VMD Tcl script that draws the C-alpha trace (Angstrom):
set ca {
  {-1.49 4.77 47.38}
  {2.07 3.68 46.68}
  {3.68 6.36 44.53}
  {5.78 3.70 42.81}
  {2.62 2.65 40.95}
  {1.92 6.17 39.66}
  {3.08 7.72 36.41}
  {3.45 11.46 37.12}
  {4.97 14.44 35.42}
  {8.76 14.67 36.04}
  {9.43 16.43 39.33}
  {5.79 16.37 40.42}
  {4.99 16.32 44.14}
  {2.72 13.76 45.80}
  {-0.18 16.26 45.63}
  {0.15 16.76 41.89}
  {-2.78 15.48 39.82}
  {-2.27 11.85 38.85}
  {-1.73 11.38 35.11}
  {-2.13 7.61 34.83}
  {-2.03 4.68 37.20}
  {0.51 2.00 36.24}
  {-2.16 -0.72 36.16}
  {-4.34 1.37 33.81}
  {-1.31 2.12 31.67}
  {-0.58 -1.60 31.31}
  {-4.20 -2.37 30.46}
  {-4.38 0.29 27.76}
  {-1.02 -0.77 26.33}
  {-2.12 -4.39 26.26}
  {-5.35 -3.49 24.46}
  {-3.42 -1.60 21.78}
  {-0.96 -4.46 21.25}
  {-3.70 -7.08 21.29}
  {-5.72 -5.10 18.78}
  {-2.78 -5.01 16.39}
  {-1.98 -8.68 16.90}
  {-5.61 -9.70 16.43}
  {-5.67 -8.00 13.06}
  {-3.67 -10.88 11.61}
  {-1.19 -8.63 9.85}
  {2.06 -10.14 8.58}
  {5.19 -9.20 10.50}
  {6.56 -6.95 7.76}
  {3.35 -4.90 7.87}
  {3.48 -4.67 11.67}
  {7.02 -3.28 11.37}
  {5.82 -0.81 8.75}
  {3.17 0.49 11.15}
  {5.93 1.02 13.69}
  {7.93 2.96 11.13}
  {10.88 0.60 10.64}
  {9.88 -0.50 7.12}
  {9.52 1.78 4.07}
  {5.83 0.91 3.55}
  {2.67 1.38 5.60}
  {-0.98 0.33 5.39}
  {-3.03 0.02 3.28}
  {0.04 -0.84 1.17}
  {1.22 -4.32 2.20}
  {3.87 -5.06 -0.42}
  {5.25 -4.13 -3.84}
  {5.98 -6.50 -6.70}
  {8.26 -5.69 -9.63}
  {8.68 -6.75 -13.26}
  {11.94 -5.63 -14.86}
  {10.52 -5.55 -18.39}
  {8.83 -2.78 -20.33}
  {5.63 -2.47 -22.29}
  {7.66 -1.62 -25.39}
  {9.59 -4.89 -25.18}
  {6.39 -6.77 -24.40}
  {5.00 -5.63 -27.73}
  {7.66 -7.62 -29.57}
  {6.03 -10.68 -31.09}
  {2.36 -11.63 -31.05}
  {0.43 -10.75 -27.91}
  {-0.97 -13.88 -26.31}
  {-3.03 -14.62 -23.21}
  {-0.76 -17.65 -22.70}
  {2.40 -15.52 -22.23}
  {3.36 -15.21 -18.55}
  {6.10 -13.08 -16.99}
  {7.81 -13.79 -13.68}
  {7.76 -11.13 -10.93}
  {9.97 -10.40 -7.92}
  {9.55 -8.43 -4.72}
  {10.33 -4.75 -5.30}
  {12.75 -4.96 -2.39}
  {14.95 -7.41 -4.33}
  {17.01 -4.93 -6.44}
  {19.96 -3.59 -4.45}
  {20.63 -0.54 -6.63}
  {18.59 2.09 -8.45}
  {18.72 2.83 -12.18}
  {21.01 5.85 -12.67}
  {19.40 6.45 -16.07}
  {16.41 7.84 -14.12}
  {18.51 10.48 -12.36}
  {16.88 13.85 -13.01}
  {13.34 12.77 -13.82}
  {11.19 9.71 -14.44}
  {7.98 9.19 -16.37}
  {5.34 7.49 -14.23}
  {2.17 5.91 -15.62}
  {-0.79 4.43 -13.77}
  {-1.77 1.44 -15.89}
  {-4.70 0.07 -13.93}
  {-6.31 -1.04 -10.69}
  {-7.91 -4.38 -9.97}
  {-9.66 -5.60 -6.84}
  {-9.70 -9.09 -5.41}
  {-12.85 -11.04 -6.27}
  {-14.00 -11.07 -2.62}
  {-13.87 -7.24 -2.49}
  {-14.93 -6.30 -6.00}
  {-18.47 -5.15 -5.24}
  {-17.82 -3.56 -1.84}
  {-17.99 0.26 -1.70}
  {-14.57 1.92 -1.60}
  {-12.69 4.96 -2.82}
  {-8.96 4.88 -3.56}
  {-6.72 7.86 -4.32}
  {-3.07 7.87 -5.43}
  {-0.96 10.90 -4.57}
  {2.65 11.49 -5.57}
  {4.82 13.77 -3.49}
  {6.63 16.43 -5.55}
  {9.67 18.35 -4.27}
  {8.98 22.09 -4.20}
  {11.94 23.89 -2.69}
  {12.49 22.31 0.72}
  {8.96 20.94 0.88}
  {7.20 17.87 -0.51}
  {3.72 18.67 -1.84}
  {1.11 16.06 -2.85}
  {0.01 15.75 -6.48}
  {-3.33 13.98 -6.87}
  {-2.53 11.56 -9.69}
  {-5.42 9.09 -9.91}
  {-8.57 7.83 -8.19}
  {-11.07 4.96 -8.14}
  {-14.54 4.57 -6.64}
  {-16.92 1.65 -6.31}
  {-20.45 2.66 -5.34}
  {-23.49 0.40 -5.40}
  {-21.48 -2.19 -7.27}
  {-20.42 0.18 -10.05}
  {-16.66 0.78 -10.42}
  {-15.25 3.98 -11.90}
  {-11.59 4.70 -12.60}
  {-10.10 8.09 -13.42}
  {-8.39 8.13 -16.85}
  {-4.92 6.52 -16.61}
  {-2.45 9.39 -16.19}
  {1.17 9.79 -17.27}
  {3.37 12.40 -15.61}
  {7.02 13.29 -15.01}
  {8.43 13.27 -11.47}
  {11.71 14.98 -10.47}
  {14.03 12.39 -8.92}
  {17.66 12.27 -7.79}
  {19.74 10.80 -4.97}
  {18.12 13.16 -2.44}
  {14.56 12.97 -3.74}
  {12.96 9.52 -4.13}
  {9.58 8.90 -5.71}
  {7.09 8.89 -2.84}
  {3.68 7.31 -3.39}
  {0.75 7.79 -1.03}
  {-2.41 5.69 -1.21}
  {-5.59 6.74 0.57}
  {-8.45 4.27 0.94}
  {-11.88 5.04 2.35}
  {-14.58 2.50 3.20}
  {-17.91 2.75 5.02}
  {-17.62 2.68 8.80}
  {-19.51 -0.61 8.83}
  {-16.46 -2.31 7.31}
  {-14.21 -1.45 10.27}
  {-12.04 -4.50 11.09}
  {-13.26 -6.39 14.21}
  {-10.06 -5.79 16.22}
  {-10.21 -2.05 15.60}
  {-13.93 -1.99 16.39}
  {-13.25 -3.60 19.80}
  {-10.59 -0.99 20.62}
  {-13.00 1.81 19.64}
  {-15.72 0.35 21.87}
  {-13.23 0.13 24.75}
  {-12.48 3.86 24.42}
  {-16.17 4.72 23.71}
  {-15.31 6.19 20.30}
  {-18.42 6.75 18.19}
  {-17.57 7.00 14.50}
  {-20.71 5.37 13.12}
  {-21.17 8.17 10.60}
  {-17.53 8.50 9.56}
  {-15.90 6.49 6.78}
  {-12.97 4.30 7.67}
  {-9.79 5.81 6.22}
  {-6.41 4.22 5.62}
  {-3.48 6.22 4.32}
  {-0.18 4.53 3.52}
  {3.04 5.42 1.75}
  {6.10 3.90 0.12}
  {9.29 5.27 -1.44}
  {11.40 4.25 -4.44}
  {14.91 5.68 -4.26}
  {18.04 5.95 -6.42}
  {20.38 6.31 -3.44}
  {21.90 2.90 -2.64}
  {22.35 3.97 1.00}
  {18.64 4.63 1.46}
  {16.52 2.06 3.30}
  {13.77 2.60 0.71}
  {13.14 0.17 -2.12}
  {15.22 0.98 -5.17}
  {13.83 2.83 -8.18}
  {14.24 1.13 -11.56}
  {12.64 1.16 -14.97}
  {9.88 -1.41 -15.15}
  {6.43 -2.13 -13.75}
  {5.48 -1.99 -10.06}
  {2.46 -3.70 -8.52}
  {1.23 -2.08 -5.30}
  {-0.69 -4.68 -3.27}
  {-3.36 -3.17 -1.02}
  {-5.06 -4.48 2.10}
  {-8.83 -4.01 2.05}
  {-9.42 -6.44 4.92}
  {-7.19 -7.57 7.83}
  {-7.39 -11.11 6.44}
  {-5.69 -10.03 3.19}
  {-2.17 -11.46 3.21}
  {1.00 -10.05 1.69}
  {1.70 -11.72 -1.68}
  {4.46 -14.21 -2.35}
  {5.71 -12.43 -5.47}
  {7.85 -15.33 -6.66}
  {4.63 -17.33 -7.12}
  {2.83 -14.55 -9.01}
  {2.86 -14.22 -12.81}
  {1.85 -11.35 -15.11}
  {-0.18 -12.05 -18.22}
  {0.89 -10.32 -21.41}
  {-0.43 -6.76 -20.92}
  {-1.12 -6.48 -24.66}
  {-3.30 -9.57 -24.87}
  {-6.92 -8.69 -25.73}
  {-8.71 -7.25 -22.68}
  {-5.71 -7.68 -20.37}
  {-5.86 -4.08 -19.09}
  {-9.66 -3.84 -19.09}
  {-10.62 -2.21 -15.79}
  {-13.69 -4.45 -15.50}
  {-11.67 -7.61 -16.16}
  {-9.82 -9.96 -13.84}
  {-6.51 -8.10 -14.16}
  {-3.06 -9.09 -15.36}
  {-1.77 -10.93 -12.26}
  {-2.35 -14.64 -11.72}
  {-1.01 -17.39 -9.49}
  {-1.25 -21.17 -9.43}
  {-4.47 -22.73 -8.19}
  {-6.35 -26.02 -8.27}
  {-7.51 -25.34 -11.83}
  {-4.26 -23.86 -13.12}
  {-3.54 -20.14 -13.03}
  {-6.19 -18.00 -11.35}
  {-6.51 -14.25 -10.58}
  {-4.57 -13.26 -7.45}
  {-6.58 -12.90 -4.19}
  {-5.47 -9.33 -3.46}
  {-6.22 -5.86 -4.82}
  {-3.42 -3.97 -6.56}
  {-2.35 -0.92 -8.51}
  {-0.18 -1.28 -11.61}
  {2.36 1.53 -12.10}
  {5.11 1.70 -14.73}
  {8.31 3.78 -14.58}
  {10.52 4.78 -17.52}
  {12.93 7.49 -18.62}
  {11.29 10.87 -19.11}
}
mol new
graphics top color blue
foreach p $ca { graphics top sphere $p radius 0.5 }
foreach p [lrange $ca 0 end-1] q [lrange $ca 1 end] { graphics top cylinder $p $q radius 0.2 }
display resetview
């Protein structure tokens, strides 16, 4: 065998055990790349998986509304009132008024119509600085089992934040193994991985920072919408086309309702086709 086609440990002799043949290496690499490409993920999500973007699956994107619930209460609440959103990556600077600590509230979670009755569990963790470490705080959870949805009570908590310590959110999503995306299922069959009894788990994170030099999205007072991917066919939202209904309109924040986000459709404004968390940030 030509040793040029072998991948061996550095300095290994010809008699050293072969680690991997070049052809096999190329096949395995191609399978991994093809599996990712076949998942249909948008490019920004593919970069996040590689670690070059400040988000990772199952989080696909963050939207942002620069208003506040207090200001929204001014005037009569109406289901006809709509607020424009922007991508959370749009602001170029953080709000220095939040330096020291910020009050974070989980306002709700709504699933896309096509996913609403599928079994799932979702957990939101917030990383807290403790000395030189970052420890997870379990802030909120949701489960859907046998078509019945249950949300933990909406929490409100204070998070330490400064130029060195951004707010770090972690979302964990678990689904039955039967809902494994086709591309991932093919890769598992190729490697003879049997996980028929294990739930599929996705764990993703994003950061909101005050430091203008950070590559993370910038932390500001307002409302953030964390779009989640429950299926590889779920696309990242175009936030400029999304609108938020008045959160104080009757039933707007009802967990069993259609949610507060809408976008244009054939019959006017319709609920958005993606699942999302609604999180507000204000001064502590």
